[in-house]
C-alpha positions in Angstrom: 76.4 197.2 99.7 74.5 196.9 102.7 75.3 201.1 105.1 72.6 201.4 107.6 72.6 197.9 110.2 69.9 196.7 112.9 72.2 195.3 115.6 70.6 193.4 118.7 72.7 194.0 122.2 76.1 193.4 121.8 78.9 194.1 123.6 82.6 192.9 123.3 86.3 193.4 124.7 89.7 193.2 124.7 91.0 190.7 126.8 94.5 191.2 125.1 95.9 192.1 121.8 94.6 188.5 120.4 91.6 187.7 122.4 88.3 189.2 121.6 84.7 188.5 123.8 81.8 188.9 122.0 78.7 189.4 124.1 75.1 188.7 121.8 72.4 190.0 124.0 69.7 188.5 122.5 70.5 184.6 123.1 72.5 185.8 126.4 75.1 183.1 124.2 78.9 184.2 124.5 81.5 183.7 121.8 85.3 183.5 123.0 87.7 184.2 119.2 91.2 184.2 119.0 92.7 186.6 116.2 95.7 186.0 115.1 96.2 189.6 114.3 99.8 188.9 112.2 98.0 186.2 110.1 99.8 185.5 106.9 98.3 186.5 104.1 102.0 187.5 102.1 102.0 184.8 99.3 101.2 185.8 96.2 98.6 182.8 95.5 96.9 184.6 98.9 97.0 187.6 97.5 95.3 187.5 94.5 92.5 185.1 95.5 91.9 187.2 98.3 91.4 190.7 95.8 90.0 188.5 93.4 87.7 186.9 95.9 86.5 190.1 97.2 85.4 191.4 93.7 83.3 189.0 93.7 81.9 189.0 96.7 80.9 192.7 96.1 79.6 192.1 92.9 77.1 189.7 94.0 76.1 191.9 97.0 75.8 195.0 94.7 73.3 192.5 92.5 71.4 191.1 95.4 72.5 187.2 94.1 71.4 187.5 90.9 72.8 185.0 88.3 74.8 183.3 91.1 75.9 180.6 88.9 78.3 183.2 86.8 79.5 184.5 89.7 79.9 180.7 91.5 81.6 180.1 87.8 83.8 183.2 88.6 85.0 182.3 92.0 86.0 178.7 90.2 87.8 180.7 87.1 89.9 182.3 89.9 91.2 180.0 91.7 92.2 178.1 88.9 93.5 181.0 87.4 95.8 181.1 90.8 97.0 177.6 90.4 98.2 177.9 86.7 99.9 181.1 86.6 101.8 181.4 89.3 105.2 179.5 89.6 107.1 176.7 91.7 107.9 178.6 94.5 103.9 179.0 95.7 103.8 175.1 95.3 102.3 174.3 98.9 99.6 177.9 98.7 98.5 175.7 95.0 97.9 172.8 96.4 95.5 174.4 98.7 94.3 176.3 96.6 93.6 173.5 94.6 91.5 171.6 96.9 89.5 174.5 97.4 89.0 174.1 93.4 87.6 171.2 94.4 85.0 171.7 96.9 84.4 174.7 95.3 83.6 172.2 91.8 81.9 169.7 93.6 79.2 172.1 95.5 78.9 174.2 92.1 77.8 171.7 89.9 75.8 169.8 93.0 74.5 172.8 94.5 74.2 176.2 91.5 74.3 174.1 88.2 71.0 174.8 86.3 71.7 170.5 85.2 70.0 169.6 82.1 67.3 167.2 82.7 69.2 166.6 86.1 72.3 164.7 84.4 75.7 165.2 86.6 78.2 162.9 84.2 78.8 165.5 81.6 79.7 167.8 84.7 82.0 165.7 86.5 84.2 164.8 83.9 84.8 167.7 83.1 85.9 168.2 86.5 88.0 164.8 86.2 89.3 166.2 83.5 91.0 169.5 84.5 91.8 167.6 88.1 93.9 165.3 87.0 95.5 165.9 83.1 97.1 162.3 83.4 95.8 160.7 80.1 96.4 163.8 78.2 99.6 164.1 79.0 100.2 160.3 78.6 99.0 160.1 75.2 101.9 163.0 74.1 104.4 160.5 76.0 103.3 157.7 73.9 102.4 159.2 70.2 105.9 160.6 70.8 108.1 157.7 69.7 108.0 156.0 66.3 106.1 152.8 67.0 103.5 154.0 70.2 102.5 150.2 70.6 106.2 149.6 71.8 105.8 152.2 74.7 105.5 150.4 78.0 102.0 152.9 78.8 100.5 151.9 75.6 97.7 149.8 77.2 97.1 151.9 80.7 97.1 155.5 78.3 94.1 154.0 76.4 92.5 152.4 79.8 93.0 155.6 80.7 91.7 157.8 77.9 88.4 155.5 78.3 87.8 156.5 82.1 87.7 159.8 81.8 85.3 159.8 78.4 87.7 160.7 75.7 86.3 158.3 73.1 88.0 159.6 70.4 91.3 160.0 71.4 90.5 155.9 72.6 89.6 155.0 68.9 92.9 156.4 67.4 94.9 154.6 69.7 93.0 151.4 69.6 93.1 151.2 66.1 96.3 150.0 65.7 95.2 147.1 67.8 95.1 143.7 67.1 91.9 143.5 67.9 91.2 147.2 67.2 88.8 146.3 63.7 85.7 145.0 66.8 86.5 147.6 69.5 86.7 150.4 67.2 83.0 149.4 65.6 82.0 150.1 69.0 83.2 152.4 70.2 82.5 154.7 67.5 78.9 153.5 68.1 78.9 154.5 71.9 75.9 157.1 72.5 77.2 159.8 74.3 75.2 162.8 76.0 76.3 165.4 73.8 75.1 163.7 71.1 71.9 163.6 72.0 70.7 167.6 72.1 67.1 167.9 70.8 66.1 164.4 71.5 65.1 162.8 74.9 66.3 161.3 77.8 64.8 158.5 76.9 65.7 158.0 73.5 69.4 158.3 74.7 68.4 155.7 77.9 67.2 153.5 74.8 70.3 153.5 72.8 72.4 153.3 75.3 71.0 150.3 76.8 71.2 148.9 72.9 74.6 149.9 72.7 75.7 148.1 76.4 74.3 144.6 75.9 75.5 144.5 72.2 79.2 144.7 74.5 77.9 142.6 77.2 77.1 139.6 74.2 80.8 140.5 71.8 82.5 140.1 75.8 81.4 136.3 76.1 81.5 135.2 72.3 84.8 136.9 71.6 88.3 135.4 72.1 90.7 138.6 71.7 94.1 138.1 70.8 95.2 140.7 73.6 93.9 140.1 77.5 93.8 144.2 77.8 91.2 144.6 74.2 89.0 142.2 77.0 89.6 144.5 79.7 89.0 147.4 77.7 85.3 145.5 76.9 84.8 144.7 80.2 85.0 148.8 81.0 82.6 149.2 78.1 80.5 146.4 79.9 80.5 148.7 83.3 82.5 145.4 85.4 83.5 147.4 88.7 86.1 144.5 88.7 87.6 145.9 86.1 87.9 149.3 87.2 88.8 148.3 90.3 91.9 146.5 88.9 92.5 150.2 87.0 91.8 152.1 90.4 95.6 153.3 90.0 95.0 154.9 87.3 91.9 156.9 88.7 94.2 158.0 92.2 90.7 159.0 93.6 87.4 157.3 94.8 85.6 160.7 93.1 87.3 159.6 89.9 86.4 155.8 90.2 82.7 157.1 90.4 82.4 159.0 87.9 84.2 156.5 85.3 82.4 154.1 86.6 79.1 155.8 86.5 80.1 156.8 83.0 79.2 152.9 81.6 77.0 151.6 84.2 74.1 155.3 84.9 75.8 158.3 82.3 72.5 160.5 83.0 72.5 159.9 86.9 71.1 162.4 88.9 72.5 164.2 92.1 70.1 162.2 93.9 72.0 158.8 93.0 75.5 160.0 93.8 75.9 159.8 97.1 74.4 155.5 97.2 77.0 155.5 94.7 79.8 156.8 96.0 80.0 154.9 99.5 80.3 151.5 97.0 83.9 153.4 96.0 85.5 154.7 98.7 86.5 151.1 100.6 88.1 150.5 97.1 91.0 153.4 98.0 91.0 153.5 102.4 89.2 152.0 104.6 88.8 155.2 106.6 86.2 158.4 105.3 89.7 162.0 105.4 88.7 165.5 106.2 87.7 165.8 102.7 85.9 162.2 101.3 83.4 164.2 104.4 83.5 166.9 102.8 82.3 165.7 99.0 79.7 163.2 100.4 77.9 166.1 102.7 77.9 167.9 99.7 76.3 164.5 97.7 73.8 164.3 100.7 73.2 168.1 100.2 73.8 168.6 103.5 75.1 172.0 102.8 75.5 173.2 106.2 77.6 170.5 106.8 79.8 170.8 104.4 80.5 174.6 105.7 81.3 172.6 108.7 83.5 170.4 107.7 85.6 173.2 105.2 85.9 174.9 109.1 87.7 172.4 110.2 89.6 170.5 107.2 91.0 174.3 106.6 91.4 175.7 110.0 93.7 178.4 109.1 92.1 180.0 106.1 88.1 181.1 106.3 88.1 182.3 102.5 86.2 179.0 100.7 84.1 178.1 104.2 83.0 182.3 103.7 82.5 183.0 100.0 81.1 179.4 99.6 78.3 180.2 102.6 77.4 183.7 100.6 76.9 181.5 97.3 74.7 179.1 99.0 72.9 182.2 100.1 72.1 183.4 97.4 71.6 180.3 95.8 68.7 179.5 98.3 71.0 176.7 99.3 71.6 177.4 103.0 69.1 178.2 105.3 69.7 181.5 107.5 68.6 180.1 110.7 70.8 181.4 113.7 73.3 179.7 115.2 73.8 179.4 119.1 76.2 182.7 118.8 72.9 184.7 117.7 73.6 184.9 113.6 73.5 182.6 110.4 75.7 180.5 109.8 76.6 181.9 107.0 77.0 185.8 108.9 79.5 183.3 111.0 81.7 182.1 108.8 81.5 185.6 106.9 82.6 187.5 110.4 85.5 185.3 111.2 86.8 186.0 107.8 86.5 189.6 108.1 88.1 189.5 111.1 91.3 188.0 109.8 91.4 190.5 106.9 90.9 193.4 108.5 93.7 192.8 110.9 96.2 191.6 108.3 97.9 194.6 107.4 97.0 195.8 103.6 93.3 193.9 103.5 92.3 196.2 106.2 89.7 197.8 104.1 88.2 194.3 102.8 87.7 193.6 106.0 85.2 196.3 106.3 83.3 195.4 103.6 82.7 192.2 104.7 81.4 193.4 108.6 79.2 195.2 106.7 77.4 192.2 104.6 76.9 190.8 108.3 73.1 192.1 109.1 73.1 190.3 112.3 76.8 191.7 113.8 79.0 192.9 111.5 78.1 196.4 112.6 79.2 195.0 116.1 82.9 193.6 115.2 83.4 196.9 113.4 83.2 199.0 116.1 85.2 196.8 118.0 87.8 196.1 115.8 88.3 199.7 113.7 90.1 201.1 117.1 92.4 198.5 116.5 94.2 198.9 113.0 97.3 200.8 113.2 96.4 203.9 111.4 100.3 204.3 110.1 100.0 207.3 107.8 98.2 210.0 106.2 96.4 208.2 103.0 95.8 204.7 105.4 93.9 207.1 108.1 91.7 209.0 106.0 90.5 205.4 104.1 90.2 204.4 107.3 88.4 207.5 107.6 86.4 207.1 104.6 85.1 203.8 105.5 83.2 205.2 108.4 81.8 208.1 107.1 80.7 205.6 104.6 79.0 203.2 106.6 77.5 205.4 109.6 80.1 204.7 112.2 80.6 208.6 113.0 81.8 208.5 116.5 85.2 205.8 114.7 85.8 208.8 112.2 85.7 211.3 114.8 88.1 209.0 116.9 90.6 208.2 113.5 90.6 212.3 113.3 91.0 213.0 116.9 94.3 210.0 116.8 95.9 211.1 114.2 95.3 215.2 114.8 97.6 213.9 118.3 100.0 212.7 116.1 100.4 215.7 113.9 100.5 217.8 116.8 102.9 216.3 118.9 105.1 216.1 115.4 105.0 220.0 115.2 102.9 219.9 112.4 100.4 222.2 113.5 98.3 222.9 110.4 98.3 219.1 109.6 96.5 218.4 113.1 93.8 221.7 112.8 92.8 220.1 109.3 92.2 216.2 111.4 90.6 218.7 114.1 88.2 219.9 112.1 87.3 217.2 110.2 86.7 215.1 114.0 84.3 219.1 114.5 86.6 219.0 118.1 86.1 222.4 119.2 88.0 222.5 121.9 91.2 221.1 120.1 91.1 223.2 116.7 90.8 226.6 119.5 93.9 225.0 121.2 96.1 224.2 118.1 94.6 227.8 116.3 96.2 229.6 119.5 99.2 227.2 119.4 100.1 228.3 115.7 99.3 232.5 116.9 101.4 231.5 119.8 104.1 230.0 117.6 103.8 233.1 114.9 104.8 235.6 117.9 107.6 233.8 118.4 108.8 232.8 115.0 106.8 235.8 112.9 105.8 233.4 110.2 103.1 231.0 109.3 104.7 227.9 107.7 102.0 225.1 106.0 98.5 227.2 106.5 97.7 227.3 102.4 94.7 225.6 102.9 92.8 227.8 105.8 91.9 229.7 102.1 89.5 226.9 101.0 87.8 227.0 104.2 84.7 228.2 103.8 82.3 228.3 106.2 84.3 226.1 108.5 85.7 228.7 109.9 82.7 229.7 111.6 83.5 226.5 114.1 85.6 228.4 116.7 86.8 232.2 117.1 90.3 231.2 117.6 90.0 229.3 113.6 87.9 232.5 112.2 90.3 235.0 113.8 93.9 232.7 112.3 91.9 232.2 109.2 91.2 236.1 109.3 95.0 237.4 110.6 96.1 235.6 107.2 93.7 237.0 104.8 95.2 240.2 106.2 98.5 239.5 105.3 97.2 238.5 102.1 96.1 241.6 101.2 99.7 242.9 102.1 101.2 241.3 99.5 98.5 241.8 96.9 99.3 245.9 97.3 95.2 246.5 99.2 96.6 248.4 102.0 93.1 250.4 102.5 91.4 246.8 103.1 93.9 244.7 104.8 93.9 248.3 107.7 90.1 247.7 107.3 90.7 244.0 108.0 93.0 245.3 110.7 91.3 247.6 112.5 87.7 244.7 112.8 90.4 242.4 113.8 91.5 244.6 117.1 87.6 245.7 117.7 86.0 242.0 118.2 88.5 240.3 120.6 88.2 237.2 118.9 92.3 236.7 119.0 93.5 235.9 122.6 94.2 238.7 124.4 98.1 238.2 124.1 97.8 238.9 120.3 96.6 242.7 120.5 100.0 244.4 120.9 101.1 242.1 118.0 97.8 242.9 115.5 98.7 246.9 116.8 102.7 246.3 115.9 101.5 244.9 112.4 99.5 248.2 111.7 103.1 250.0 111.9 103.9 249.3 107.9 100.2 251.0 106.8 101.1 254.5 109.1 103.5 256.5 109.6 105.5 256.6 106.0 105.5 252.5 105.6 104.1 250.5 103.0 101.7 253.2 101.9 104.1 256.1 101.4 103.7 259.3 101.9 99.4 258.3 101.3 97.3 258.1 104.0 95.1 254.6 104.2 94.3 254.4 108.1 91.4 257.5 108.6 90.7 259.2 111.8 88.7 256.5 113.3 90.5 253.5 112.7 93.6 255.3 114.6 91.4 256.7 117.4 90.2 252.6 117.9 93.5 250.5 117.9 95.2 254.0 120.5 92.0 252.6 123.1 92.9 249.1 121.8 96.8 249.7 123.3 95.2 252.4 126.0 93.0 249.1 127.0 95.7 246.9 126.8 97.8 249.1 129.9 94.9 249.2 131.6 94.0 245.7 132.0 98.1 244.6 132.3 98.2 242.6 128.9 101.6 244.1 128.5 105.0 243.1 129.8 107.9 244.8 130.8 110.4 243.8 127.5 107.0 245.5 125.6 107.4 249.0 126.6 109.6 250.2 124.0 107.0 248.4 121.1 104.1 250.5 122.9 106.0 253.8 122.4 106.9 253.0 118.6 103.6 252.3 117.9 102.1 255.1 120.2 103.9 258.0 118.6 102.9 255.8 115.0 99.6 256.5 115.9 99.6 260.3 117.0 101.2 261.1 113.8 99.2 259.2 111.7 95.8 260.6 113.5 97.2 264.2 112.3 98.3 263.0 109.1 94.5 261.6 108.6 93.2 264.3 109.8 94.7 267.0 107.5 93.8 264.4 104.5 90.4 264.2 106.0 88.1 266.9 104.1 86.0 268.8 107.2 
């Protein structure tokens, strides 16, 4: 995880609550970005891929991109899980995720996978079988009747199985047909790449060529009982006209492409895919769709164009573009050339995705992680975005504060504390306000709140929710008022524990230190009464003559400085009489 970023000259300002103007001083470029602060990521499917995707993304960064192939598989697995595990109420979202998975799988095969011998077809077949399960579903329907050959989809089922390379299942179906013997013999002898492990690719090609020559010979010399048997053999011979005849069973040009390559060029390399694909698209339509453009760009190995088209195709979500860009970057398939905005394409899409997350309620902390992985501009975005995160609970505020601390955003961390301190103070929770102010190391606020707590004590005669003062340790030294407050609470604790002599020592030191507000001196002197004149200690003298003199001097100073109020007259007389009495008692008690 990157924790220290060097940010180029960078500036930004919120034009209104949904528009952020950004400026990169290095390039002189400006970018106007409009963020929907209420991005809808509330569906179960969206939440699943967001959280699971973040988990995989974090693992990639921690591993510095090592074993990127396994991480790409993890992304593909989570997309497939999202499609399979959620109910029909999420159908629209699942359709979008299915498109994500399709694009991801194509890019994984073309950019990330280590292809044995450079052969791409086995991976494409697996992809087609997963996205188009109809052949196996059709097989179940056909076999569910007493006489499968009487089923109206019997022959279409065989053709669809062949188009996806389900050879064993096709043999079982063909065996019961009138022309079964000849066709079964050819299918059983069909060379398959998975059966040629340990052999060279050249050996496979020779075997394949000999097998297909035999298929063509039989097609020319044999009169089949069933017309569909001729169609099966034409497929084995790779005749495009027959594939086009059954194009509805493939549904898409990329399925048709995969099926046709299976019977014409099973060792096809990724370099030859694009040329073959351009011949298949017109079979289905006379124009190129955005999804077609993405897949064709992938076949041209144009990662930059793939990501650009993903951004256009999936305008309401940056999930696919962000995670795919990161994987392609770590797979060294995406150049790091800077765009006009002063950052790479990877960083550009990560910034947009992070912006969506950080303003989407429960995902804000994930957005922080994505921002931090943007070396050029991420920290600048964070500094603009974090103040816009609603601090609507103590737990959330603590997490925002910790995130700022973790990533070195100390000014923002202090700002979070000040905001929460102000909220707590407005609600009357002075103890909590003091805790937040201490975290911010805000001397003025700490002093002010400490005085307000003392004023509240003068009015009510008690403290509430100040137990945290006992664990402040060296933080008490931040402010004299806070130190005084802590010591004063300690005095009350000593009284409760019956340690009266220690309480007296502490009380006198507080009076002499003048650390408390001047108006609080009269309260300290009143607190001395239970310790003298037959109070808590009975006849036992706990305050020495020297300590009593100190308290009498403090009372005299208050009168001289005119710090006493008119209604303090009775209190002053009570204190003076008690001190004089204690002075006499202390003289008698002390050794001469």
